[in-house]
MILUMKE-644704 format. One record per residue (C-alpha): x, y, z; residue number from 1; residue in one letter. Coordinates in steps of 0.05 Angstrom, whole numbers, plus 5000, padded with zeros to 4 digits. Layout:
REM MILUMKE-644704
X,Y,Z,NUM,a
...
***
This chain:
REM MILUMKE-644704
9190,8378,3875,1,m
9126,8350,3846,2,s
9067,8329,3889,3,t
9078,8257,3911,4,p
9031,8205,3880,5,l
9046,8153,3933,6,w
9000,8168,3991,7,i
8984,8109,4036,8,t
9019,8059,3992,9,q
8965,8007,4002,10,l
8985,7962,3944,11,w
8923,7928,3917,12,l
8941,7888,3855,13,g
8993,7941,3836,14,g
8943,7998,3844,15,a
8946,8052,3897,16,l
8888,8072,3942,17,t
8880,8147,3957,18,d
8868,8173,4027,19,a
8795,8166,4046,20,s
8781,8239,4063,21,t
8818,8273,4006,22,g
8850,8320,4056,23,a
8922,8342,4046,24,t
8975,8379,4085,25,f
9035,8420,4062,26,p
9108,8401,4066,27,v
9156,8460,4067,28,e
9230,8473,4059,29,d
9253,8497,4127,30,p
9309,8538,4095,31,a
9262,8580,4053,32,t
9191,8566,4074,33,g
9177,8545,4002,34,e
9121,8495,3991,35,l
9150,8429,3967,36,l
9087,8387,3962,37,a
9017,8374,3985,38,e
9013,8305,4016,39,v
8951,8264,4030,40,a
8931,8267,4103,41,d
8914,8196,4126,42,a
8853,8186,4170,43,s
8837,8133,4222,44,p
8797,8097,4168,45,a
8860,8094,4125,46,d
8898,8065,4185,47,g
8849,8009,4194,48,l
8850,7995,4119,49,r
8925,7988,4123,50,a
8917,7941,4183,51,l
8866,7900,4144,52,d
8918,7890,4089,53,l
8974,7876,4138,54,a
8933,7824,4175,55,a
8909,7793,4110,56,e
8978,7780,4082,57,v
9015,7768,4148,58,q
9012,7692,4143,59,a
9034,7690,4071,60,s
9091,7738,4083,61,w
9114,7699,4144,62,a
9113,7636,4102,63,a
9154,7669,4047,64,t
9223,7635,4046,65,p
9274,7676,4084,66,p
9319,7678,4023,67,r
9263,7709,3983,68,e
9250,7761,4037,69,r
9324,7776,4039,70,g
9328,7784,3963,71,e
9273,7836,3964,72,i
9310,7875,4017,73,l
9374,7868,3977,74,r
9340,7895,3914,75,r
9312,7953,3955,76,a
9383,7967,3979,77,f
9409,7969,3908,78,d
9353,8015,3886,79,l
9364,8064,3942,80,v
9438,8067,3924,81,k
9421,8077,3851,82,e
9375,8135,3870,83,r
9421,8163,3924,84,a
9422,8233,3896,85,d
9346,8236,3891,86,e
9339,8212,3963,87,f
9392,8260,3988,88,a
9361,8320,3954,89,r
9293,8301,3981,90,t
9320,8294,4052,91,i
9356,8362,4048,92,t
9295,8396,4018,93,s
9245,8374,4071,94,e
9290,8366,4132,95,m
9344,8419,4121,96,g
9409,8381,4133,97,k
9466,8393,4085,98,t
9470,8352,4021,99,l
9534,8319,4045,100,a
9500,8296,4109,101,e
9439,8274,4070,102,a
9483,8230,4027,103,h
9512,8203,4091,104,g
9443,8186,4116,105,e
9426,8152,4050,106,v
9487,8107,4056,107,n
9472,8093,4130,108,y
9398,8081,4118,109,g
9410,8035,4059,110,a
9457,7992,4100,111,e
9399,7971,4145,112,f
9367,7940,4084,113,l
9430,7903,4064,114,r
9445,7881,4136,115,w
9376,7853,4146,116,n
9375,7821,4078,117,a
9432,7779,4106,118,e
9399,7769,4174,119,e
9335,7741,4143,120,a
9369,7675,4130,121,v
9403,7672,4197,122,r
9341,7669,4242,123,i
9355,7608,4284,124,g
9332,7569,4343,125,g
9361,7512,4384,126,r
9350,7441,4406,127,t
9371,7407,4470,128,a
9359,7343,4508,129,t
9314,7352,4569,130,s
9355,7347,4633,131,p
9309,7291,4656,132,a
9326,7252,4593,133,g
9253,7243,4575,134,n
9249,7285,4511,135,g
9277,7340,4468,136,r
9271,7415,4475,137,i
9258,7451,4409,138,l
9261,7527,4408,139,v
9239,7564,4346,140,t
9233,7637,4326,141,k
9170,7664,4293,142,e
9150,7734,4269,143,p
9113,7776,4320,144,v
9060,7795,4270,145,g
9035,7862,4243,146,p
9077,7921,4266,147,v
9062,7996,4274,148,l
9125,8039,4266,149,a
9126,8113,4283,150,v
9187,8148,4255,151,t
9217,8218,4268,152,p
9235,8275,4222,153,w
9309,8282,4237,154,n
9332,8219,4198,155,f
9272,8207,4153,156,p
9305,8150,4114,157,l
9350,8116,4165,158,a
9300,8114,4222,159,m
9250,8081,4174,160,a
9297,8029,4145,161,t
9323,8013,4215,162,r
9252,7988,4231,163,k
9227,7964,4163,164,i
9290,7923,4149,165,g
9286,7876,4209,166,p
9210,7873,4208,167,a
9209,7849,4136,168,l
9268,7802,4147,169,a
9233,7771,4207,170,a
9169,7760,4167,171,g
9127,7817,4196,172,c
9081,7863,4158,173,t
9089,7935,4177,174,i
9052,8002,4177,175,i
9095,8064,4179,176,v
9072,8132,4203,177,k
9127,8182,4183,178,p
9134,8250,4214,179,a
9090,8303,4180,180,p
9150,8348,4171,181,e
9187,8297,4127,182,t
9139,8248,4093,183,p
9169,8254,4023,184,l
9231,8212,4036,185,t
9188,8155,4064,186,m
9140,8159,4004,187,l
9200,8154,3958,188,l
9223,8093,3996,189,l
9154,8062,3985,190,g
9165,8068,3911,191,q
9231,8032,3918,192,v
9199,7974,3955,193,f
9146,7968,3901,194,a
9200,7965,3848,195,e
9238,7914,3890,196,a
9178,7867,3887,197,g
9149,7872,3958,198,l
9080,7841,3957,199,p
9019,7886,3964,200,a
8997,7899,4035,201,g
9063,7882,4069,202,v
9083,7955,4077,203,l
9036,8014,4084,204,s
9056,8086,4093,205,i
9009,8135,4127,206,l
9029,8208,4131,207,p
8983,8248,4176,208,t
8977,8312,4216,209,t
8937,8277,4271,210,d
8981,8220,4295,211,a
8939,8206,4357,212,a
8874,8198,4317,213,a
8908,8153,4267,214,l
8945,8108,4314,215,t
8894,8099,4371,216,e
8848,8051,4333,217,p
8907,8013,4305,218,i
8937,8004,4374,219,l
8869,7981,4401,220,a
8860,7929,4347,221,d
8878,7857,4369,222,p
8909,7843,4301,223,r
8967,7890,4315,224,l
9023,7856,4354,225,r
9079,7906,4360,226,k
9093,7981,4362,227,v
9162,8011,4350,228,t
9175,8085,4360,229,f
9233,8134,4354,230,t
9220,8203,4382,231,g
9209,8241,4446,232,s
9204,8208,4514,233,t
9136,8241,4526,234,g
9104,8210,4465,235,v
9139,8144,4479,236,g
9108,8140,4547,237,k
9040,8154,4517,238,l
9049,8098,4466,239,l
9071,8049,4520,240,v
9009,8065,4561,241,r
8965,8055,4500,242,q
9000,7990,4482,243,s
8992,7962,4552,244,a
8918,7944,4544,245,d
8935,7894,4490,246,r
9004,7876,4518,247,l
9037,7894,4453,248,l
9111,7882,4442,249,r
9143,7951,4444,250,t
9210,7981,4424,251,s
9222,8052,4446,252,m
9282,8093,4423,253,e
9270,8158,4460,254,l
9303,8223,4479,255,g
9375,8233,4500,256,g
9417,8282,4540,257,n
9486,8257,4523,258,a
9547,8278,4564,259,p
9614,8291,4531,260,f
9671,8285,4581,261,v
9742,8309,4567,262,v
9794,8285,4617,263,f
9859,8322,4629,264,a
9900,8268,4594,265,d
9859,8270,4530,266,a
9886,8287,4461,267,d
9853,8356,4458,268,l
9854,8363,4383,269,d
9821,8295,4376,270,a
9771,8314,4430,271,a
9752,8377,4393,272,v
9743,8338,4329,273,d
9699,8289,4367,274,g
9660,8345,4400,275,a
9644,8376,4333,276,m
9621,8308,4307,277,a
9580,8291,4368,278,a
9549,8360,4372,279,k
9542,8384,4300,280,m
9522,8320,4265,281,r
9454,8333,4235,282,n
9458,8404,4262,283,g
9451,8377,4333,284,g
9382,8350,4316,285,e
9399,8279,4337,286,a
9381,8239,4398,287,c
9454,8219,4405,288,t
9479,8291,4401,289,a
9525,8312,4457,290,a
9488,8362,4501,291,n
9529,8370,4565,292,r
9603,8381,4558,293,f
9645,8367,4621,294,y
9718,8387,4614,295,v
9774,8376,4665,296,a
9793,8442,4698,297,e
9866,8436,4677,298,d
9850,8435,4602,299,v
9783,8472,4600,300,a
9810,8539,4576,301,e
9850,8508,4518,302,e
9794,8460,4498,303,f
9742,8516,4499,304,t
9785,8563,4457,305,a
9796,8510,4404,306,k
9723,8491,4403,307,l
9699,8564,4395,308,v
9746,8573,4335,309,v
9716,8511,4302,310,r
9644,8531,4317,311,m
9655,8601,4289,312,e
9682,8572,4225,313,a
9617,8534,4210,314,v
9582,8561,4149,315,k
9507,8568,4156,316,v
9462,8564,4095,317,g
9415,8524,4052,318,h
9434,8451,4053,319,g
9435,8448,3977,320,l
9486,8505,3971,321,d
9559,8488,3961,322,d
9602,8497,4023,323,g
9545,8496,4073,324,t
9562,8463,4139,325,d
9498,8476,4177,326,l
9427,8481,4151,327,g
9364,8506,4186,328,p
9328,8476,4245,329,l
9266,8437,4227,330,i
9213,8489,4248,331,t
9207,8558,4277,332,s
9178,8527,4339,333,k
9240,8485,4349,334,q
9285,8545,4337,335,r
9247,8585,4389,336,a
9255,8529,4440,337,r
9330,8524,4428,338,v
9336,8599,4437,339,h
9296,8596,4502,340,e
9347,8546,4529,341,l
9404,8592,4511,342,v
9371,8654,4542,343,l
9355,8615,4605,344,d
9428,8593,4612,345,a
9453,8664,4603,346,v
9403,8692,4653,347,e
9429,8641,4704,348,r
9501,8663,4694,349,g
9529,8625,4634,350,a
9577,8662,4588,351,r
9557,8666,4515,352,l
9621,8658,4476,353,l
9592,8656,4406,354,t
9525,8653,4371,355,g
9461,8656,4410,356,g
9422,8705,4366,357,e
9365,8690,4317,358,i
9386,8716,4249,359,p
9343,8759,4204,360,d
9314,8733,4140,361,g
9275,8672,4117,362,p
9284,8602,4142,363,g
9293,8573,4211,364,t
9368,8581,4219,365,f
9404,8584,4285,366,y
9479,8599,4292,367,p
9530,8551,4323,368,p
9529,8572,4396,369,t
9577,8560,4455,370,v
9558,8571,4527,371,l
9612,8568,4580,372,d
9608,8560,4656,373,r
9537,8536,4651,374,v
9507,8530,4721,375,p
9478,8463,4743,376,a
9407,8490,4747,377,d
9405,8514,4674,378,a
9352,8481,4631,379,r
9403,8469,4576,380,v
9437,8417,4620,381,l
9372,8382,4637,382,k
9333,8382,4572,383,e
9349,8354,4504,384,e
9372,8412,4462,385,i
9364,8387,4390,386,f
9403,8445,4362,387,g
9475,8470,4349,388,p
9487,8492,4421,389,v
9547,8471,4464,390,v
9538,8476,4540,391,a
9605,8474,4576,392,l
9623,8465,4648,393,t
9683,8437,4686,394,t
9700,8382,4735,395,f
9756,8369,4785,396,a
9764,8293,4785,397,d
9738,8229,4753,398,e
9686,8215,4805,399,d
9656,8284,4797,400,e
9655,8276,4721,401,a
9620,8209,4723,402,v
9569,8233,4774,403,a
9553,8294,4731,404,a
9548,8252,4668,405,a
9499,8204,4702,406,n
9458,8261,4733,407,d
9401,8257,4683,408,t
9337,8217,4672,409,d
9363,8198,4604,410,y
9413,8145,4584,411,g
9419,8138,4508,412,l
9490,8158,4490,413,a
9552,8183,4526,414,a
9622,8203,4503,415,y
9689,8212,4536,416,f
9761,8224,4517,417,y
9822,8197,4553,418,t
9888,8162,4537,419,r
9887,8121,4602,420,d
9865,8049,4590,421,l
9847,8036,4662,422,d
9804,8098,4663,423,r
9772,8077,4598,424,t
9748,8012,4628,425,m
9725,8044,4694,426,r
9686,8101,4662,427,v
9655,8059,4606,428,a
9628,8012,4660,429,s
9605,8068,4706,430,a
9566,8109,4655,431,l
9491,8093,4657,432,r
9480,8095,4582,433,s
9459,8045,4529,434,g
9517,8067,4484,435,m
9585,8096,4500,436,v
9635,8128,4452,437,g
9708,8125,4474,438,v
9752,8174,4438,439,n
9702,8180,4382,440,r
9643,8227,4369,441,g
9600,8184,4324,442,v
9578,8116,4349,443,i
9520,8095,4304,444,s
9535,8030,4267,445,d
9488,7984,4229,446,v
9523,7924,4260,447,a
9516,7949,4332,448,a
9455,7950,4377,449,p
9426,8020,4383,450,f
9384,8038,4444,451,g
9382,8067,4513,452,g
9366,8057,4586,453,v
9326,8097,4637,454,k
9279,8146,4602,455,e
9315,8138,4537,456,s
9274,8075,4526,457,g
9283,8001,4516,458,f
9295,7951,4460,459,g
9351,7953,4409,460,r
9356,7968,4335,461,e
9412,7946,4290,462,g
9463,7890,4299,463,g
9444,7818,4309,464,a
9400,7842,4367,465,e
9355,7885,4323,466,g
9317,7830,4289,467,i
9301,7796,4356,468,e
9253,7854,4371,469,e
9209,7827,4315,470,y
9211,7753,4334,471,l
9173,7711,4385,472,e
9205,7651,4418,473,t
9166,7586,4416,474,k
9183,7523,4456,475,y
9161,7455,4430,476,v
9168,7394,4476,477,a
9185,7330,4438,478,l
***
């Protein structure tokens, strides 16, 4: 892969401006350790230059007809689809997921551009007669203003388009700071937007190895009006604190610790299929990944046996190789953390049924792993795993299952399997989670609001609700 030419993507009359310091940082293939590219390392000065541009063109972009904004997004959608293989190979190379999953992300990520192209012309308001009869109430929606978006490495395209799409549709300019592990996908997306006709300055992309230094002056600047973040709860809390001084609008899609509950009346084959999807999608490196598996005592042995067979059949390898089901974890640091969680569980009495050993050789691979009879005090039940590790325990009745599922500071996603309609309604209502999957292991949908409760954050992305995060409500008394 050649060294990217698109650095900060500050589009000045069609020309590109290089990073101010000339510093670069390496991007590596986690499967091999091979150097993929040297990418410009944006400085705080670059961040403020991007904000200068965003503020300068904010009014003109907001005044751009919604249909025109939507057409740019639609052209960007078409271009991403045309270059799907290039995007997928870039994602696999820098992030590690299999090529098949990378193609799935390209399709998913592109849909946020098409969805918001359609939403751009549906931004509404309302009118009403004042109850006193002495005038009219006019309510309008206006763009929040310049946005700072901080995106993660695990879905380098989709997590960017999920923010860029509604921001542009609403009439906001936006600065994106991609994760340093996976900047190449975002830089490629910048090229697509240039080809789609996005005006200079509306979108800037700032890869950096020092996120705090880059973002602090942007967050402190009164011209910025919103920050949106997908990532860890710890970093999210820091950004919320920093944004408080200027009372910025914030959207936080943070960590998860999703329960996966299998009731005794469940279709076990379907539940195993769902468990594999909820756990192994993206190699477990997803905030919606199922972490804690609670299985009814009566069916635990059968469910566990079926799941172990499936996990042992997973083929580990480079994501670009044919037949690979599971690629590497993103970094050696992340692999070491996952292994620590497994060792902690075993030391506390969990049974290791498969996996659990770091393989020899290059890359940051970790095997599909199943832990059974995991004790309640094990870290693997309390912390987000972000790896291909299943932590199993059992429950006696519905109340115990719901209590265990809710026994976490997080509340992003939850899953359960049952064939009882009454139970479906009770449990779906009782789970303290922003999203609930019933008899399904994948719940993400462009047309649905994505987000959590408790320490999994606030705000929603996707669906009709997603664009509201980028709009202010104005009341005019007539």
